[in-house]
FIBA-588800 format. One record per atom (N, C-alpha, C, O, CB): x negated, y negated, z negated. Coordinates in steps of 0.1 Angstrom, whole numbers, plus 5000, padded with zeros to 4 digits. Glycine has a CB too. Example, Ala and Ser with C-alpha at 12.3 -4.5 7.8 and 13.67 -1.06 7.14 Angstrom:
4868/5057/4922
4877/5045/4922
4868/5033/4922
4858/5033/4915
4887/5045/4910
4872/5022/4929
4863/5011/4929
4871/5000/4921
4866/4989/4920
4859/5006/4943
END
This chain:
4990/5013/5001
4999/5002/5001
4993/4987/5000
4982/4987/4994
5008/5004/4989
4996/4977/5003
4991/4960/5006
4996/4955/4993
5006/4961/4988
4999/4949/5020
4991/4945/4988
4997/4932/4981
4990/4921/4985
4979/4919/4980
4997/4931/4966
4996/4913/4994
4992/4901/4995
4992/4887/4986
5001/4880/4980
4997/4899/5003
4984/4885/4986
4983/4872/4971
4983/4856/4981
4975/4853/4989
4962/4874/4958
4992/4849/4977
4993/4838/4987
4994/4826/4973
5001/4827/4963
5008/4839/4999
4986/4818/4978
4984/4805/4966
4995/4795/4973
4996/4794/4985
4966/4796/4965
5003/4789/4964
5013/4777/4970
5005/4768/4981
4993/4767/4983
5019/4766/4958
5016/4762/4988
5011/4750/4995
5005/4738/4983
5006/4736/4971
5025/4745/5004
4998/4730/4993
4991/4718/4985
5004/4709/4977
5016/4708/4981
4982/4706/4997
4998/4704/4966
5007/4691/4960
4997/4679/4955
4985/4682/4950
5016/4697/4945
5001/4668/4957
4995/4658/4956
4984/4660/4943
4973/4654/4945
5006/4647/4954
4986/4667/4933
4980/4667/4924
4967/4674/4927
4957/4672/4920
4986/4671/4916
4969/4683/4938
4959/4691/4937
4948/4684/4949
4937/4690/4952
4964/4706/4939
4953/4674/4954
4944/4663/4962
4936/4654/4955
4927/4648/4959
4952/4654/4971
4942/4653/4943
4935/4645/4933
4929/4653/4922
4924/4647/4912
4942/4636/4927
4929/4667/4924
4923/4674/4914
4924/4673/4897
4915/4672/4888
4911/4671/4916
4936/4675/4898
4943/4672/4886
4949/4688/4880
4955/4696/4887
4955/4660/4890
4946/4688/4866
4954/4703/4864
4968/4703/4863
4974/4694/4857
4949/4709/4850
4972/4709/4866
4988/4711/4868
4994/4722/4857
5005/4721/4851
4991/4719/4886
4985/4733/4855
4991/4743/4846
5005/4743/4849
5010/4744/4860
4988/4741/4831
5014/4741/4837
5029/4748/4840
5034/4733/4838
5044/4732/4830
5035/4761/4827
5031/4725/4842
5039/4710/4847
5045/4715/4862
5037/4721/4870
5025/4692/4849
5056/4713/4865
5064/4714/4874
5065/4705/4889
5074/4698/4892
5074/4712/4866
5051/4708/4896
5050/4695/4904
5053/4701/4918
5050/4713/4919
5035/4686/4902
5057/4694/4928
5067/4697/4940
5054/4695/4951
5044/4688/4949
5082/4685/4943
5057/4706/4963
5049/4703/4972
5047/4690/4979
5057/4683/4980
5050/4711/4980
5034/4686/4983
5036/4676/4993
5038/4677/5007
5039/4689/5012
5027/4670/4992
5039/4666/5016
5042/4670/5031
5031/4680/5036
5033/4686/5046
5043/4655/5041
5018/4681/5030
5009/4689/5039
5015/4705/5034
5018/4715/5041
4989/4686/5034
5015/4704/5018
5021/4714/5014
5033/4725/5020
5034/4737/5020
5024/4709/5003
5044/4712/5024
5054/4720/5031
5051/4725/5044
5056/4735/5048
5065/4714/5031
5042/4717/5052
5036/4726/5064
5029/4734/5065
5028/4740/5075
5030/4723/5072
5021/4737/5053
5013/4751/5050
5023/4761/5047
5021/4772/5052
5003/4751/5038
5034/4761/5040
5045/4769/5038
5050/4775/5050
5048/4787/5051
5055/4762/5033
5056/4766/5059
5059/4766/5072
5051/4778/5080
5055/4789/5083
5056/4752/5078
5038/4773/5081
5029/4783/5086
5026/4797/5081
5025/4807/5088
5018/4778/5084
5026/4795/5066
5029/4810/5061
5040/4819/5066
5039/4832/5066
5032/4809/5049
5050/4810/5068
5063/4818/5071
5061/4826/5087
5067/4836/5088
5077/4807/5070
5055/4821/5096
5051/4824/5108
5042/4835/5109
5041/4843/5118
5047/4815/5113
5034/4836/5097
5024/4849/5096
5031/4859/5089
5030/4871/5093
5009/4846/5087
5041/4857/5077
5048/4869/5074
5061/4875/5080
5065/4886/5076
5049/4869/5063
5065/4869/5089
5076/4873/5095
5071/4883/5104
5079/4891/5109
5083/4863/5102
5057/4885/5108
5051/4897/5116
5047/4907/5104
5043/4918/5107
5036/4892/5126
5049/4904/5091
5044/4920/5083
5058/4924/5076
5069/4918/5076
5030/4918/5069
5054/4934/5073
5063/4946/5067
5066/4945/5052
5065/4955/5044
5056/4960/5069
5070/4933/5047
5071/4929/5031
5085/4937/5026
5096/4937/5032
5073/4910/5028
5082/4944/5014
5092/4950/5010
5100/4943/4999
5112/4943/4997
5088/4962/5007
5090/4936/4991
5095/4929/4982
5087/4917/4977
5076/4919/4973
5099/4937/4973
5093/4902/4976
5084/4891/4974
5087/4888/4955
5098/4888/4949
5090/4877/4986
5074/4884/4951
5076/4878/4938
5071/4867/4937
5063/4864/4946
5070/4885/4929
5074/4858/4929
5071/4846/4931
5071/4838/4918
5080/4841/4911
5079/4842/4940
5062/4828/4914
5059/4819/4901
5074/4815/4901
5081/4816/4911
5047/4805/4903
5079/4811/4888
5093/4801/4888
5089/4790/4890
5098/4781/4891
5103/4799/4876
5077/4785/4891
5070/4766/4893
5073/4764/4906
5069/4771/4915
5051/4761/4892
5079/4755/4908
5085/4748/4923
5076/4748/4931
5079/4754/4941
5091/4734/4923
5064/4744/4932
5055/4745/4940
5049/4758/4946
5041/4757/4955
5050/4740/4935
5052/4770/4939
5052/4785/4942
5066/4786/4947
5066/4791/4958
5048/4795/4928
5076/4784/4944
5087/4792/4943
5092/4786/4959
5095/4794/4968
5099/4788/4927
5092/4771/4962
5094/4764/4970
5085/4772/4984
5090/4772/4996
5091/4750/4965
5073/4777/4981
5067/4784/4991
5072/4794/4996
5073/4796/5008
5057/4788/4987
5077/4803/4985
5082/4819/4985
5094/4817/4992
5097/4825/5001
5084/4826/4970
5103/4807/4989
5116/4807/4996
5115/4806/5008
5120/4814/5015
5126/4798/4992
5107/4792/5015
5104/4794/5027
5100/4805/5036
5104/4807/5047
5096/4787/5028
5092/4812/5031
5086/4824/5034
5096/4833/5037
5097/4838/5048
5076/4829/5025
5105/4836/5027
5117/4845/5027
5127/4843/5040
5131/4852/5047
5125/4843/5012
5131/4830/5043
5142/4825/5050
5138/4836/5063
5148/4843/5066
5141/4806/5054
5128/4837/5069
5125/4846/5081
5124/4861/5076
5120/4868/5085
5111/4842/5089
5126/4867/5068
5123/4879/5062
5137/4886/5058
5148/4879/5057
5112/4877/5050
5136/4900/5056
5149/4904/5051
5141/4915/5040
5138/4927/5042
5162/4912/5063
5139/4905/5029
5138/4914/5018
5138/4907/5007
5137/4894/5007
5128/4922/5019
5140/4917/4994
5145/4907/4983
5133/4900/4976
5122/4901/4980
5153/4915/4972
5139/4889/4965
5127/4883/4961
5128/4883/4942
5139/4885/4937
5125/4866/4970
5121/4882/4938
5120/4883/4923
5110/4873/4917
5099/4872/4921
5117/4897/4919
5118/4864/4906
5112/4852/4903
5103/4854/4886
5109/4857/4875
5124/4840/4904
5093/4854/4888
5087/4857/4873
5080/4844/4867
5072/4837/4874
5075/4870/4874
5083/4840/4854
5075/4833/4849
5061/4837/4844
5053/4828/4842
5082/4829/4842
5059/4851/4841
5047/4854/4841
5036/4851/4852
5023/4851/4851
5048/4865/4838
5043/4850/4863
5030/4846/4871
5028/4831/4876
5025/4826/4887
5031/4855/4885
5031/4825/4863
5029/4810/4862
5013/4808/4863
5006/4817/4860
5035/4803/4847
5009/4798/4868
4996/4790/4866
4989/4794/4850
4996/4798/4842
4999/4774/4867
4978/4792/4847
4973/4791/4834
4982/4781/4823
4987/4771/4827
4958/4786/4836
4984/4783/4814
4989/4771/4806
4980/4762/4801
4974/4766/4791
4996/4775/4795
4976/4749/4804
4965/4741/4800
4967/4733/4787
4958/4727/4781
4963/4731/4812
4978/4732/4784
4983/4725/4774
4983/4710/4775
4991/4705/4783
4978/4730/4762
4975/4703/4768
4976/4691/4769
4962/4684/4779
4956/4673/4778
4979/4687/4755
4960/4692/4785
4950/4689/4797
4962/4687/4810
4958/4683/4821
4937/4703/4799
4972/4690/4808
4980/4686/4822
4980/4674/4826
4983/4665/4818
4993/4688/4821
4978/4671/4836
4976/4657/4844
4964/4651/4844
4962/4640/4849
4984/4647/4840
4955/4659/4837
4942/4651/4837
4931/4656/4847
4932/4667/4852
4935/4652/4824
4921/4649/4850
4910/4658/4858
4898/4663/4849
4896/4659/4838
4903/4649/4870
4892/4669/4853
4881/4678/4847
4870/4666/4841
4864/4668/4830
4875/4689/4860
4867/4655/4850
4858/4642/4846
4862/4636/4835
4855/4633/4825
4858/4631/4854
4877/4635/4837
4885/4627/4823
4885/4634/4809
4882/4628/4798
4903/4626/4826
4887/4649/4810
4886/4657/4801
4875/4658/4791
4874/4658/4779
4888/4667/4806
4864/4659/4803
4851/4661/4797
4843/4648/4795
4832/4650/4788
4843/4669/4807
4845/4638/4798
4838/4623/4799
4831/4622/4789
4819/4619/4790
4848/4611/4800
4837/4624/4773
4832/4621/4761
4824/4631/4756
4820/4630/4744
4840/4619/4752
4822/4641/4764
4812/4654/4760
4800/4654/4768
4791/4662/4764
4820/4670/4763
4797/4646/4778
4786/4652/4788
4776/4646/4783
4766/4647/4790
4788/4648/4804
4775/4640/4773
4763/4637/4769
4757/4645/4757
4747/4642/4751
4763/4624/4767
4766/4656/4754
4763/4660/4743
4755/4674/4747
4761/4682/4754
4775/4662/4733
4740/4677/4745
4731/4688/4748
4739/4697/4749
4742/4700/4760
4720/4691/4739
4746/4704/4735
4753/4716/4735
4765/4721/4742
4769/4733/4742
4756/4718/4726
4770/4709/4750
4779/4708/4760
4778/4722/4769
4767/4725/4775
4775/4695/4769
4790/4731/4771
4791/4744/4780
4802/4743/4783
4811/4742/4775
4790/4756/4775
4805/4742/4797
4817/4740/4804
4826/4752/4802
4837/4749/4798
4815/4738/4819
4823/4766/4803
4830/4778/4798
4835/4775/4785
4847/4772/4783
4822/4790/4798
4827/4777/4774
4832/4771/4761
4839/4762/4757
4844/4762/4746
4825/4769/4756
4839/4754/4764
4846/4743/4763
4859/4746/4767
4869/4746/4760
4839/4732/4770
4859/4750/4779
4875/4755/4785
4881/4762/4776
4894/4760/4775
4875/4765/4800
4875/4774/4767
4881/4782/4761
4885/4775/4746
4895/4779/4739
4871/4795/4761
4877/4765/4741
4882/4760/4727
4891/4746/4729
4902/4745/4724
4868/4756/4717
4884/4736/4736
4889/4724/4734
4904/4718/4738
4908/4707/4734
4881/4717/4740
4913/4729/4746
4924/4723/4748
4939/4725/4737
4940/4736/4731
4926/4727/4762
4947/4720/4735
4955/4724/4723
4971/4726/4730
4977/4718/4737
4953/4711/4710
4973/4740/4727
4987/4742/4731
4986/4750/4741
4997/4753/4745
4994/4729/4734
4977/4756/4748
4977/4765/4759
4969/4779/4758
4965/4783/4747
4972/4757/4770
4969/4783/4768
4963/4798/4767
4944/4797/4771
4938/4790/4779
4973/4810/4780
4941/4806/4763
4925/4807/4766
4922/4813/4781
4931/4816/4789
4917/4819/4754
4911/4814/4785
4911/4820/4798
4913/4837/4799
4918/4843/4809
4898/4815/4805
4909/4844/4788
4912/4858/4785
4926/4862/4783
4931/4873/4787
4906/4861/4774
4932/4854/4777
4947/4853/4775
4954/4851/4787
4965/4857/4789
4951/4841/4766
4949/4844/4796
4954/4842/4807
4956/4853/4819
4965/4855/4827
4947/4834/4810
4942/4861/4818
4936/4869/4826
4947/4882/4822
4952/4888/4831
4918/4870/4823
4949/4885/4808
4954/4896/4802
4969/4895/4808
4975/4904/4813
4952/4896/4784
4975/4882/4807
4990/4882/4812
4990/4884/4825
4999/4891/4830
4997/4869/4808
4980/4878/4835
4983/4884/4848
4979/4896/4852
4985/4900/4862
4978/4878/4857
4970/4903/4847
4966/4918/4850
4979/4926/4844
4984/4934/4852
4950/4923/4842
4984/4926/4835
4997/4930/4829
5007/4929/4839
5013/4939/4843
5000/4922/4819
5010/4920/4841
5022/4915/4853
5018/4922/4865
5026/4930/4871
5021/4896/4858
5007/4921/4869
5003/4926/4884
5006/4943/4883
5011/4948/4893
4983/4922/4888
5003/4951/4871
5002/4963/4869
5015/4966/4869
5018/4977/4874
4995/4966/4859
5025/4959/4863
5038/4961/4865
5048/4960/4874
5059/4966/4875
5042/4957/4860
5042/4952/4882
5049/4950/4897
5047/4959/4904
5056/4964/4910
5047/4939/4904
5033/4963/4906
5029/4974/4914
5033/4991/4912
5033/5000/4920
5015/4973/4913
5036/4990/4901
5041/5001/4895
5058/5007/4898
5062/5019/4898
5038/4997/4882
5065/4995/4900
5076/4993/4904
5079/4999/4920
5089/5005/4923
5078/4980/4902
5068/4997/4927
5069/4996/4941
5059/5007/4947
5049/5002/4953
5067/4980/4946
5059/5018/4945
5046/5030/4951
5048/5028/4964
5059/5027/4969
5047/5048/4948
5035/5026/4972
5037/5028/4987
5043/5018/4995
5043/5019/5008
5045/5038/4990
5048/5008/4987
5053/4996/4996
5045/4984/4996
5037/4981/4986
5066/4992/4992
5046/4976/5008
5038/4962/5009
5046/4952/5000
5058/4952/4999
5037/4955/5026
5037/4944/4993
5042/4936/4985
5037/4920/4987
5027/4918/4993
5039/4942/4972
5043/4909/4982
5041/4895/4989
5041/4889/4971
5051/4889/4964
5056/4888/5003
5029/4884/4967
5031/4876/4954
5024/4862/4959
5014/4859/4966
5022/4882/4940
5035/4854/4953
5033/4839/4959
5032/4832/4943
5041/4833/4934
5048/4833/4971
5022/4825/4943
5017/4821/4931
5005/4812/4929
5004/4802/4936
5014/4832/4925
4996/4813/4921
4987/4796/4921
4972/4804/4919
4969/4815/4914
4993/4780/4904
4964/4792/4925
4950/4797/4924
4943/4802/4915
4936/4811/4917
4944/4791/4926
4945/4797/4906
4940/4803/4889
4942/4816/4888
4933/4824/4884
4949/4796/4874
4956/4822/4892
4962/4836/4889
4951/4843/4901
4942/4851/4898
4984/4837/4892
4954/4840/4912
4944/4849/4918
4930/4851/4917
4923/4860/4921
4944/4847/4928
4928/4840/4912
4907/4840/4910
4907/4850/4895
4898/4859/4894
4897/4816/4904
4916/4849/4886
4913/4858/4873
4917/4871/4877
4914/4880/4870
4921/4854/4858
4924/4873/4887
4929/4887/4889
4919/4893/4900
4915/4905/4900
4946/4888/4896
4915/4885/4908
4901/4890/4917
4891/4891/4907
4884/4901/4910
4896/4879/4929
4887/4884/4896
4876/4889/4888
4878/4899/4881
4869/4905/4876
4871/4879/4880
4893/4903/4878
4895/4918/4872
4893/4929/4880
4887/4939/4875
4909/4920/4869
4896/4929/4893
4891/4938/4902
4877/4939/4907
4873/4949/4911
4898/4937/4911
4869/4927/4906
4852/4928/4908
4847/4933/4899
4837/4940/4901
4845/4915/4908
4853/4932/4886
4846/4933/4874
4836/4926/4870
4827/4930/4863
4843/4944/4872
4837/4912/4874
4830/4901/4870
4835/4889/4860
4846/4888/4855
4827/4896/4880
4825/4882/4857
4831/4877/4842
4837/4865/4847
4833/4859/4857
4819/4875/4830
4848/4861/4838
4855/4849/4842
4849/4837/4843
4856/4828/4847
4865/4847/4833
4835/4833/4840
4828/4820/4841
4827/4823/4856
4827/4812/4862
4814/4816/4832
4826/4832/4864
4822/4832/4880
4835/4829/4889
4833/4829/4902
4816/4846/4884
4850/4826/4881
4859/4827/4889
4860/4815/4898
4869/4816/4907
4869/4830/4883
4853/4803/4897
4854/4793/4903
4844/4794/4918
4843/4786/4928
4850/4782/4892
4839/4805/4917
4829/4811/4929
4841/4815/4942
4840/4813/4954
4817/4828/4923
4852/4821/4935
4859/4827/4943
4869/4816/4948
4879/4812/4941
4864/4839/4937
4866/4812/4959
4875/4801/4968
4885/4805/4970
4886/4816/4975
4870/4796/4980
4897/4799/4968
4912/4802/4969
4918/4788/4976
4918/4777/4969
4919/4805/4953
4921/4788/4985
4925/4775/4991
4940/4773/4993
4945/4783/4997
4919/4773/5004
4947/4765/4991
4961/4757/4993
4966/4766/5006
4963/4764/5018
4959/4738/4998
4976/4776/5002
4985/4780/5015
4976/4793/5019
4981/4800/5028
4985/4766/5029
4965/4797/5014
4958/4811/5014
4963/4822/5013
4974/4823/5007
4950/4813/5006
4957/4832/5020
4961/4846/5018
4949/4856/5015
4939/4856/5021
4967/4851/5031
4952/4863/5006
4941/4873/4999
4948/4887/5001
4960/4887/4999
4938/4869/4981
4944/4897/5004
4952/4910/5006
4945/4922/4995
4933/4922/4992
4950/4915/5023
4950/4928/4992
4946/4939/4981
4953/4952/4991
4963/4952/4998
4956/4937/4962
4942/4961/4988
4944/4977/4992
4947/4985/4986
4939/4993/4989
4935/4984/4994
4956/4991/4977
4960/5000/4966
4961/5015/4971
4970/5018/4978
4974/4996/4960
4953/5023/4968
4953/5038/4969
4964/5046/4961
4969/5039/4952
4940/5044/4965
4968/5056/4962
4976/5067/4954
4966/5065/4940
4972/5059/4931
4976/5085/4962
4958/5067/4939
4951/5065/4924
4952/5052/4917
4949/5052/4906
4936/5067/4925
4956/5040/4922
4957/5029/4918
4943/5024/4918
4940/5016/4909
4963/5028/4906
4937/5026/4925
4922/5023/4928
4925/5007/4940
4931/5008/4951
4912/5040/4938
4920/4997/4936
4921/4983/4941
4906/4980/4952
4894/4981/4949
4922/4972/4926
4914/4976/4964
4904/4971/4971
4904/4955/4978
4915/4951/4980
4903/4981/4979
4896/4950/4982
4900/4935/4983
4893/4936/4996
4881/4936/4998
4894/4922/4971
4904/4937/5006
4902/4936/5021
4902/4922/5031
4897/4920/5042
4912/4944/5025
4910/4911/5021
4908/4897/5027
4910/4889/5017
4919/4892/5009
4917/4894/5039
4900/4877/5014
4903/4869/5003
4899/4855/5014
4892/4853/5023
4892/4872/4987
4910/4847/5006
4910/4835/5010
4911/4832/5028
4904/4824/5036
4898/4828/5002
4923/4842/5031
4923/4838/5045
4931/4827/5052
4943/4828/5050
4925/4848/5052
4926/4817/5060
4935/4807/5063
4936/4803/5077
4939/4791/5080
4931/4797/5056
4935/4814/5088
4937/4815/5101
4950/4810/5104
4952/4802/5113
4935/4829/5106
4957/4812/5096
4973/4811/5101
4976/4795/5098
4985/4790/5104
4986/4823/5090
4969/4788/5090
4969/4773/5088
4962/4766/5102
4963/4754/5102
4961/4769/5073
4958/4769/5107
4953/4765/5120
4965/4763/5130
4974/4771/5130
4943/4777/5125
4967/4749/5139
4976/4747/5147
4975/4754/5159
4985/4754/5166
4977/4735/5150
4960/4764/5163
4960/4770/5174
4963/4786/5168
4960/4796/5174
4946/4766/5181
4969/4786/5157
4973/4802/5152
4985/4807/5161
4997/4803/5162
4979/4802/5133
4981/4816/5167
4994/4825/5176
4998/4839/5168
4991/4849/5168
4988/4831/5194
5009/4837/5160
5015/4852/5156
5013/4863/5166
5018/4874/5164
5030/4852/5153
END
């Protein structure tokens, strides 16, 4: 079976590099266009079920894709982006500006400890991995589509690759991109595409 992982289309906050977390930020004009281009790609695929984060930037992307497909869709809060607590709406530079001159500053450790009201990276990854395993167990030998967020896809790929979460940002996941997993009967997972964006080109012919 294959599982397609789609990052939602662009939002205005993606453009300004602001943490969105659980804030419900809408797609911008480019994001809507990216969602339409995803629709052109997936109308050629045999998807049995769509799962989408309930945040509107992912949900709207999924709804536009589903319009051209005859398959059911489930909406899941568990596929949300990382809860970044009181960091939502801020840029990384704004968050860390007062700590940059501290010789003991460590970005990954800071990320784990400094925010209030959110998840740690390990808590976030555990939520995503548990959710992913539940979803694929419900659909043996069926191709699935998960429409979610960049952070979600990165921590899931870290789990599959067995790499440390500190390496997550090295895994490029663009808005509107598709990553593809292949899962065999023993539930072994192989990444066969990462951050595919050819469908976002005006020259792409499905």
